[in-house]
C-alpha positions in Angstrom: -34.9 -50.6 -19.3 -31.7 -49.3 -20.7 -30.4 -50.0 -24.1 -27.2 -52.0 -24.4 -25.9 -49.4 -26.9 -26.5 -46.4 -24.6 -22.9 -46.2 -23.3 -21.6 -46.5 -26.9 -23.9 -43.7 -27.9 -22.5 -41.5 -25.1 -19.0 -42.3 -26.1 -19.7 -41.5 -29.7 -21.3 -38.2 -28.7 -18.2 -37.4 -26.6 -15.7 -38.2 -29.4 -18.0 -36.9 -32.2 -17.5 -40.0 -34.4 -20.6 -42.3 -34.3 -20.5 -45.3 -36.6 -23.1 -45.8 -39.3 -24.5 -48.8 -37.4 -24.9 -46.7 -34.3 -26.7 -44.0 -36.3 -29.1 -46.5 -37.7 -29.7 -48.0 -34.3 -30.5 -44.5 -32.8 -33.2 -44.1 -35.5 -35.1 -47.1 -34.1 -34.2 -46.9 -30.3 -36.1 -44.3 -28.2 -33.6 -44.7 -25.3 -30.6 -43.8 -27.4 -32.5 -40.9 -29.1 -33.4 -39.6 -25.6 -29.8 -40.0 -24.5 -28.6 -38.0 -27.6 -31.2 -35.2 -26.9 -30.3 -35.0 -23.2 -26.6 -35.0 -23.9 -26.9 -32.2 -26.5 -29.1 -30.1 -24.2 -26.5 -30.5 -21.4 -23.7 -29.7 -23.8 -25.6 -26.5 -24.9 -26.2 -25.5 -21.3 -22.6 -26.1 -20.4 -21.4 -23.9 -23.3 -23.8 -21.1 -22.3 -22.6 -21.2 -18.8 -19.0 -21.3 -19.9 -19.5 -18.2 -22.0 -21.2 -16.3 -19.3 -19.1 -17.4 -16.3 -15.5 -17.3 -17.4 -13.1 -16.8 -14.5 -11.0 -13.7 -14.4 -7.4 -13.9 -15.7 -4.6 -14.8 -13.5 -3.2 -11.3 -13.6 -6.4 -9.8 -12.3 -6.6 -12.4 -9.5 -3.0 -11.8 -8.6 -3.4 -8.0 -8.6 -6.4 -8.2 -6.4 -4.6 -10.5 -3.9 -1.7 -8.1 -3.8 -3.9 -5.1 -3.3 -5.7 -7.0 -0.5 -2.3 -7.9 1.1 -1.1 -4.2 1.0 -4.4 -2.9 2.4 -4.1 -5.4 5.3 -0.5 -4.3 6.0 -1.5 -0.7 5.9 -4.3 -1.3 8.3 -1.9 -3.1 10.7 0.6 -0.2 10.4 -1.9 2.5 11.0 -3.6 0.9 14.0 -1.0 2.5 16.4 -1.5 5.9 14.8 -5.3 5.6 15.3 -4.7 4.8 19.0 -2.4 7.9 19.2 -5.2 10.0 17.7 -7.7 8.8 20.2 -5.2 9.4 23.1 -4.5 12.9 21.7 -8.2 13.8 21.6 -8.7 12.4 25.2 -5.6 14.4 26.3 -7.0 17.6 24.8 -10.4 17.2 26.4 -8.8 16.4 29.8 -6.4 19.4 29.4 -9.3 21.8 28.6 -11.3 20.6 31.6 -8.2 20.8 33.9 -7.4 24.3 32.7 -11.0 25.5 33.1 -11.2 24.0 36.6 -7.8 25.5 37.6 -8.7 28.9 36.4 -12.1 28.9 37.9 -10.8 27.6 41.3 -7.6 29.6 41.6 -7.6 32.3 39.0 -4.3 32.8 37.3 -2.3 32.1 40.4 -2.0 28.6 41.9 -1.3 27.9 45.5 2.2 26.6 46.2 3.6 28.0 42.9 5.3 31.3 42.6 4.8 33.4 39.5 7.8 32.2 37.6 6.9 28.5 38.2 3.2 29.1 37.4 4.2 30.7 34.1 6.5 27.8 33.2 3.7 25.3 34.0 1.2 27.2 31.9 3.7 27.6 29.0 4.6 23.9 29.1 0.9 22.9 29.1 0.2 25.3 26.3 3.0 24.1 24.2 2.0 20.5 24.8 -1.5 21.3 23.7 -0.3 23.2 20.7 1.9 20.3 19.5 -0.7 17.6 20.2 -3.4 19.8 18.6 -1.3 20.4 15.4 -0.5 16.7 15.1 -4.1 15.8 15.5 -5.2 18.5 13.0 -2.8 17.1 10.4 -3.7 13.5 10.9 -7.5 14.1 11.0 -7.3 16.4 8.0 -5.3 13.8 6.1 -7.8 11.1 6.9 -10.6 13.4 5.5 -8.6 14.0 2.3 -8.1 10.2 1.7 -11.8 9.4 2.2 -13.0 12.0 -0.3 
């Protein structure tokens, strides 16, 4: 059965100002003494937890949120460049296979093209491969530098 002074005891523990009559009552009442012991143990646990688990400052939280927002924006912005890198690699592989197939099947001359047209096609394909290769080399090299 609960003591009728238990709520007053709790209030006095919370405010820190127990009356003399309440202190005398706690000496004789086991329920009130137990309430005081439990409340003090809980208060000690709460202070231990508060000292160990303090939340970070607002500036730290704000800086982390801002960094996360910038990283998400950067990821969205570089998505198209990643697609272009993949397309460039695929183009390079297709070009190499096409060039090897054409050279193996026809040699340096292709049917239906005269020498001048054939040279223009080979020069154009070579320049396209050179430009795409240099762009891929720069972007892939830059990614490697950022990850190190």
